Residue frames relative to the residue before (quaternion, step in Angstrom):
aa qw qx qy qz dx dy dz
M 1.0000 0.0000 0.0000 0.0000 0.00 0.00 0.00
G 0.6689 0.4619 -0.2976 0.5006 3.56 1.16 -0.50
K 0.6129 -0.5467 0.4173 0.3889 3.51 -1.28 0.20
S 0.2792 -0.7515 0.5712 0.1761 3.57 -0.96 0.81
K 0.3906 -0.7139 0.5331 0.2316 3.55 -1.05 0.78
K 0.3210 -0.7292 0.5709 0.1983 3.54 -0.97 0.84
S 0.3178 -0.7423 0.5532 0.2050 3.56 -0.90 0.87
K 0.1763 -0.7888 0.5848 0.0685 3.54 -0.94 0.95
G 0.7263 -0.3979 0.2429 0.5052 3.56 0.89 0.87
K 0.7822 -0.2890 0.2365 0.4986 3.55 -1.09 -0.73
V 0.2662 -0.7695 0.5657 0.1303 3.57 -0.78 1.06
R 0.2971 -0.7501 0.5655 0.1712 3.57 -0.86 0.99
K 0.4402 -0.6803 0.5184 0.2732 3.54 -1.05 0.78
L 0.3611 -0.7179 0.5558 0.2129 3.56 -0.99 0.88
P 0.4528 -0.6787 0.4937 0.3009 3.59 -0.99 0.70
K 0.5287 -0.5795 0.5020 0.3641 3.55 -1.23 0.46
T 0.5154 -0.6445 0.4562 0.3330 3.59 -1.16 0.47
K 0.7803 0.1491 -0.0835 0.6017 3.59 1.24 -0.39
C 0.4644 -0.6776 0.4949 0.2834 3.59 -0.98 0.85
C 0.3931 -0.7391 0.5024 0.2162 3.58 -0.96 0.88
V 0.4164 -0.7540 0.4226 0.2821 3.62 1.35 0.16
S 0.3261 0.7313 -0.5292 0.2808 3.59 1.03 0.70
K 0.5531 -0.6287 0.4310 0.3362 3.59 -1.00 0.83
T 0.7169 0.2792 -0.1987 0.6072 3.59 0.99 -0.82
R 0.4042 -0.7554 0.4641 0.2250 3.58 -0.42 1.23
C 0.4174 -0.7014 0.5208 0.2501 3.56 -0.93 0.92
A 0.6897 -0.5100 0.3247 0.3985 3.59 -1.25 0.30
R 0.7506 0.3783 -0.2021 0.5026 3.61 1.13 -0.59
C 0.3380 0.7695 -0.4831 0.2455 3.59 1.27 0.23
P 0.4386 -0.7153 0.4702 0.2735 3.63 -0.70 1.00
I 0.6168 0.5450 -0.3492 0.4479 3.61 1.09 -0.63
R 0.6666 0.4917 -0.2946 0.4765 3.57 0.95 -0.91
M 0.6630 0.5087 -0.3032 0.4579 3.58 0.96 -0.89
L 0.6174 0.5359 -0.3364 0.4673 3.60 1.08 -0.69
K 0.6658 0.5079 -0.2939 0.4608 3.56 0.96 -0.92
E 0.7060 0.4544 -0.2554 0.4795 3.60 0.98 -0.87
G 0.4521 -0.6958 0.4471 0.3342 3.58 1.19 -0.47
T 0.5240 0.6453 -0.4059 0.3799 3.60 1.24 0.36
L 0.4373 0.6765 -0.4693 0.3618 3.58 1.28 0.13
P 0.5397 -0.6370 0.4254 0.3493 3.65 -0.90 0.82
D 0.6106 -0.5662 0.4110 0.3710 3.57 -1.17 0.61
G 0.7810 0.3267 -0.2524 0.4686 3.56 -1.04 0.81
Y 0.6807 0.4323 -0.2859 0.5178 3.59 1.29 0.09
T 0.0124 -0.7743 0.6327 -0.0021 3.55 -1.20 0.64
V 0.4014 -0.6989 0.5380 0.2470 3.59 -1.31 0.07
K 0.0333 0.7736 -0.6312 0.0450 3.54 -0.92 0.99
K 0.8452 -0.0317 -0.0344 0.5324 3.57 -0.80 1.09
R 0.6845 -0.5290 0.2446 0.4381 3.56 0.98 1.05
V 0.6195 0.5052 -0.3452 0.4919 3.59 1.25 0.37
L 0.4415 -0.6817 0.5185 0.2674 3.58 -0.99 0.86
V 0.0270 0.7953 -0.6031 0.0551 3.59 -0.80 1.03
R 0.4783 -0.6325 0.5153 0.3248 3.54 -1.26 0.38
A 0.5797 -0.6198 0.4103 0.3339 3.55 -1.07 0.74
D 0.6982 0.4635 -0.2786 0.4691 3.60 1.09 -0.65
G 0.6029 -0.6177 0.3371 0.3758 3.62 1.25 0.07
K 0.5342 0.6249 -0.4185 0.3859 3.61 1.22 -0.08
K 0.6347 -0.5376 0.3909 0.3941 3.57 -1.29 0.33
V 0.4313 -0.6694 0.5410 0.2705 3.56 -1.18 0.65
K 0.0416 -0.7814 0.6226 -0.0036 3.56 -0.79 1.07
K 0.5486 -0.6579 0.4038 0.3212 3.56 -0.89 0.94
K 0.6304 0.5412 -0.3426 0.4385 3.61 1.03 -0.70
A 0.6705 0.4743 -0.2866 0.4932 3.58 0.98 -0.84
L 0.6203 0.5488 -0.3315 0.4519 3.58 1.12 -0.70
Q 0.6304 0.5271 -0.3274 0.4665 3.59 1.06 -0.76
K 0.6589 0.5025 -0.3083 0.4672 3.59 0.99 -0.80
A 0.6551 0.5213 -0.3095 0.4509 3.58 1.03 -0.79
A 0.6975 0.4468 -0.2645 0.4939 3.58 1.08 -0.72
């Protein structure tokens, strides 16, 4: 009776928009993802905040499409 979710293969984790400054980096930490190379193309981290390389604001909807 409820809605069923369709699986689309492997789901990529989205990075947080701001680092939580935890000593052990969480799975969605933008700093950790940048170091591993799993951050979506066109995004980088400055002062513990996720930013777009072209200088525009980070929006969660656009981030989902990029990932």
